[in-house]
C-alpha positions, -999 to +999 in steps of 0.1 A: +501+338-238+467+331-253+443+303-254+418+299-282+391+273-280+380+258-313+361+227-301+344+214-270+334+250-263+300+249-246+296+214-261+309+179-254+326+169-287+354+180-310+380+189-284+405+214-299+424+241-281+452+263-294+479+278-271+499+307-285+531+315-266+551+342-283+558+327-318+550+292-307+516+275-314+507+244-295+476+224-302+459+205-274+437+177-289+423+174-324+390+156-320+361+148-343+330+169-339+298+148-336+263+163-340+241+174-369+254+156-399+258+187-421+275+207-393+298+178-385+306+174-422+317+211-425+335+214-391+355+183-394+367+190-429+376+227-423+402+232-397+400+267-382+438+273-383+468+266-406+482+232-394+516+240-410+521+269-385+519+246-354+550+241-333+537+209-316+506+189-307+498+174-273+471+147-269+455+138-236+439+105-246+427+084-275+389+089-276+378+100-310+363+133-298+399+142-288+420+124-314+398+115-343+407+143-367+445+140-364+448+123-398+432+154-414+456+176-395+485+158-411+468+157-445+465+195-443+502+202-437+512+195-400+547+180-400+555+183-362+554+158-334+522+145-316+530+139-279+510+115-258+514+086-233+526+052-246+492+036-241+475+064-260+499+060-288+491+023-290+454+029-288+455+055-315+473+031-338+443+008-339+415+034-333+424+058-361+426+029-385+392+018-373+379+054-377+391+055-413+374+022-420+342+034-405+343+067-425+349+047-457+321+021-450+295+047-438+303+068-469+297+039-492+264+032-475+253+068-477+264+070-514+242+041-523+212+060-509+223+092-526+226+074-559+190+061-556+178+097-548+199+113-575+221+131-550+258+137-555+283+114-538+303+124-507+339+117-498+351+101-466+368+125-442+401+106-445+412+071-455+434+043-443+465+059-458+461+091-438+454+072-406+485+051-410+507+080-421+499+102-391+513+075-366+548+083-378+545+116-360+534+102-326+559+102-297+550+082-266+561+095-232+557+078-198+537+093-169+556+118-147+585+122-172+590+158-180+600+166-216+605+197-237+582+203-268+597+238-277+623+262-264+598+277-240+575+248-230+581+217-209+553+191-205+545+164-180+518+138-182+501+127-150+474+101-148+439+114-155+421+082-145+397+084-174+407+056-198+438+036-205+467+060-210+447+092-203+467+121-190+463+155-173+486+177-193+509+200-173+527+227-193+555+247-177+560+278-197+588+304-197+579+336-214+597+370-212+615+358-181+583+347-163+574+311-154+538+301-156+521+267-153+490+257-174+472+225-164+447+209-189+426+181-175+417+165-208+388+143-196+391+139-158+383+104-145+368+092-112+380+076-081+373+040-070+363+026-104+376-008-114+406-014-137+421+022-142+440+041-115+425+072-098+433+106-112+464+123-098+458+156-080+478+186-092+484+212-065+502+241-080+491+258-113+486+293-126+459+284-152+435+256-150+416+243-181+390+218-170+363+196-186+327+199-174+309+170-191+290+162-159+293+197-144+256+196-134+251+159-127+259+133-100+268+097-107+253+066-091+274+048-066+295+020-080+276-006-061+243+008-074+253+007-110+262-030-107+228-037-092+211-017-120+230-037-146+218-069-130+181-057-129+183-046-165+197-079-178+173-100-157+143-080-169+153-082-206+161-119-204+127-124-188+109-111-218+132-128-243+148-096-256+183-084-266+203-057-248+219-033-272+248-012-258+262+017-278+297+019-262+331+033-267+355+005-274+380+018-249+370+021-212+332+017-212+331-017-228+357-031-204+338-018-174+305-032-185+321-066-191+340-064-158+308-062-138+290-088-159+319-111-153+315-106-116+277-111-117+281-144-137+308-156-113+286-148-083+257-167-098+236-135-098+228-138-135+223-167-159+251-164-185+240-151-219+261-146-250+279-113-251+289-101-286+313-073-291+306-063-326+336-042-333+369-054-349+385-025-330+377-041-296+398-071-304+428-049-309+420-027-279+419-058-257+455-066-267+465-030-260+451-033-225+472-064-219+503-044-230+498-017-204+494-030-169+512+002-157+478+019-162+458-005-140+449+000-103+466-023-079+438-049-077+436-053-114+473-053-119+477-080-092+451-102-109+467-098-142+504-102-133+504-123-101+476-147-108+478-148-146+440-144-147+416-124-169+399-098-146+377-085-174+362-119-184+373-113-219+372-151-226+334-148-222+331-124-251+324-134-287+341-109-310+325-102-343+350-092-370+333-097-403+302-079-417+284-112-425+288-123-388+274-090-377+244-093-399+237-128-384+232-112-350+200-095-362+185-129-370+191-142-335+159-149-314+174-158-280+184-132-254+219-118-258+239-086-253+254-067-283+280-041-275+290-020-305+306+013-313+303+042-317+296+054-281+273+082-292+256+060-319+268+083-347+287+058-369+296+022-373+278-011-368+258+001-338+236+020-363+226-013-380+219-030-347+197-001-335+178-001-368+171-038-364+161-037-327+146-004-316+112-012-328+108-043-306+095-036-270+112-068-258+146-053-263+166-028-242+189+000-253+214+003-224+230+038-224+262+037-204+278+071-212+272+107-221+254+115-253+262+149-268+235+172-282+222+165-317+235+129-318+214+098-323+224+087-288+209+119-273+176+113-292+174+078-277+182+092-242+154+117-247+132+088-257+119+105-288+090+085-303+106+083-337+143+083-345+161+086-378+189+061-388+206+064-422+178+088-433+150+063-424+125+067-395+120+041-369+096+041-339+115+038-307+096+010-288+125-007-271+130+001-234+157+027-228+178+023-196+203+050-187+230+046-162+256+074-158+274+052-132+295+037-160+307+071-171+345+076-169+340+113-165+341+130-130+307+143-119+301+177-103+312+166-069+344+151-082+352+180-105+347+204-076+368+183-053+397+183-078+394+221-081+395+225-043+428+205-043+445+233-063+464+260-045+439+289-047+466+315-038+486+306-069+457+301-093+451+330-116+423+318-140+400+289-148+387+280-182+358+256-184+355+236-216+341+202-228+306+207-213+272+218-226+262+252-214+242+240-184+270+218-171+297+244-176+276+271-159+267+248-130+303+240-124+313+276-126+287+285-100+300+259-076+335+271-080+325+307-073+309+295-041+345+287-029+354+324-034+372+321-067+356+341-095+382+344-123+364+320-146+357+319-183+334+296-202+347+303-237+326+303-268+339+286-300+367+306-314+370+329-283+405+340-272+415+341-236+446+361-225+467+342-200+486+371-184 
């Protein structure tokens, strides 16, 4: 057996891992790479393997850095099945269409600039037709229901506790008369967050492939992040500003709104308009309502037994059309605008940032990890000037960063999950989906437990799973 890592290798984007088991080739994830525009352009368009040779594809969850390049996979010849949970399938149905729309609109905007500068036009990565066609190859499977994806590989999804439908992928492999288990965390979630259930601990595995997004960081306490949100909103309202939130439409948006809903109900904050400027979020909300099996007991009870809305979705004002979106920039009164993408690399959030980062009354609230070379990272670094659609803007708005809303496990939580594995059975650990510092820090902490068979693969590196 062999693992080859093509994305999320010493970086937090573009997750893509190829397992070779005899003649069978199984792809784990097919995510979009986000970073330098030219590098992203080249990497996303040029898959590093022949899709027609794949036996199967397995998807841990619906975030774009894990699923966003599936339409191109199909466009380039993959005809097999794409296995995921039911909720992930439903989310991808709306998210990949939204991704195609964003690619098309951003390309049109860029081409207008190119035309003025005499530059050649660019083509979108994929269109709506490819996004819709790929869904015919998805197969949804429930948690804890083992199923066979090839003659030698059986898969089980267990709850990763990251976003709606996220799964830890457990692969039980038979090769040359030997049984081996490979466990891939996808993105590992956290305990005791609202809405989604806690991640399920796997005990027995031979090979462990783990993310390390926050491998060198520690999250705020849940109570602290609610208080920080309250202070941030109060302060911004006090100076008459807007709060701009670049946020993933799945997971992060719902958590921010959940805590605002509580704060409003407690009378801790004056209510302000909350605009979710993403057509995707309307559809995602409906997907949430379809999958109470993914909720923790408290949220499920509120939803099912009391017929209530624990997220406070009724307080949100959804913005569907471009003209409505543009009107938000003319508003003078305090409000909150939540818009995708989460790393501020595409979509309507770019226009909101362009119209608001130069005003010191405003706040940019960062509620998740921003990968290297993204606009979101440059905002986190508080660079004095940032570039949006090729134009430079002075960053004068206040930048507030709260890692507490992250749906990724931090170093303590990642290490705790590792310690829950049977060390006597474990043969090897591969650390992926983390920048170099985070992956190395997690590796060092694992080694302190006495386990040292660890690899942090570089892009394209092959790892023998003997």
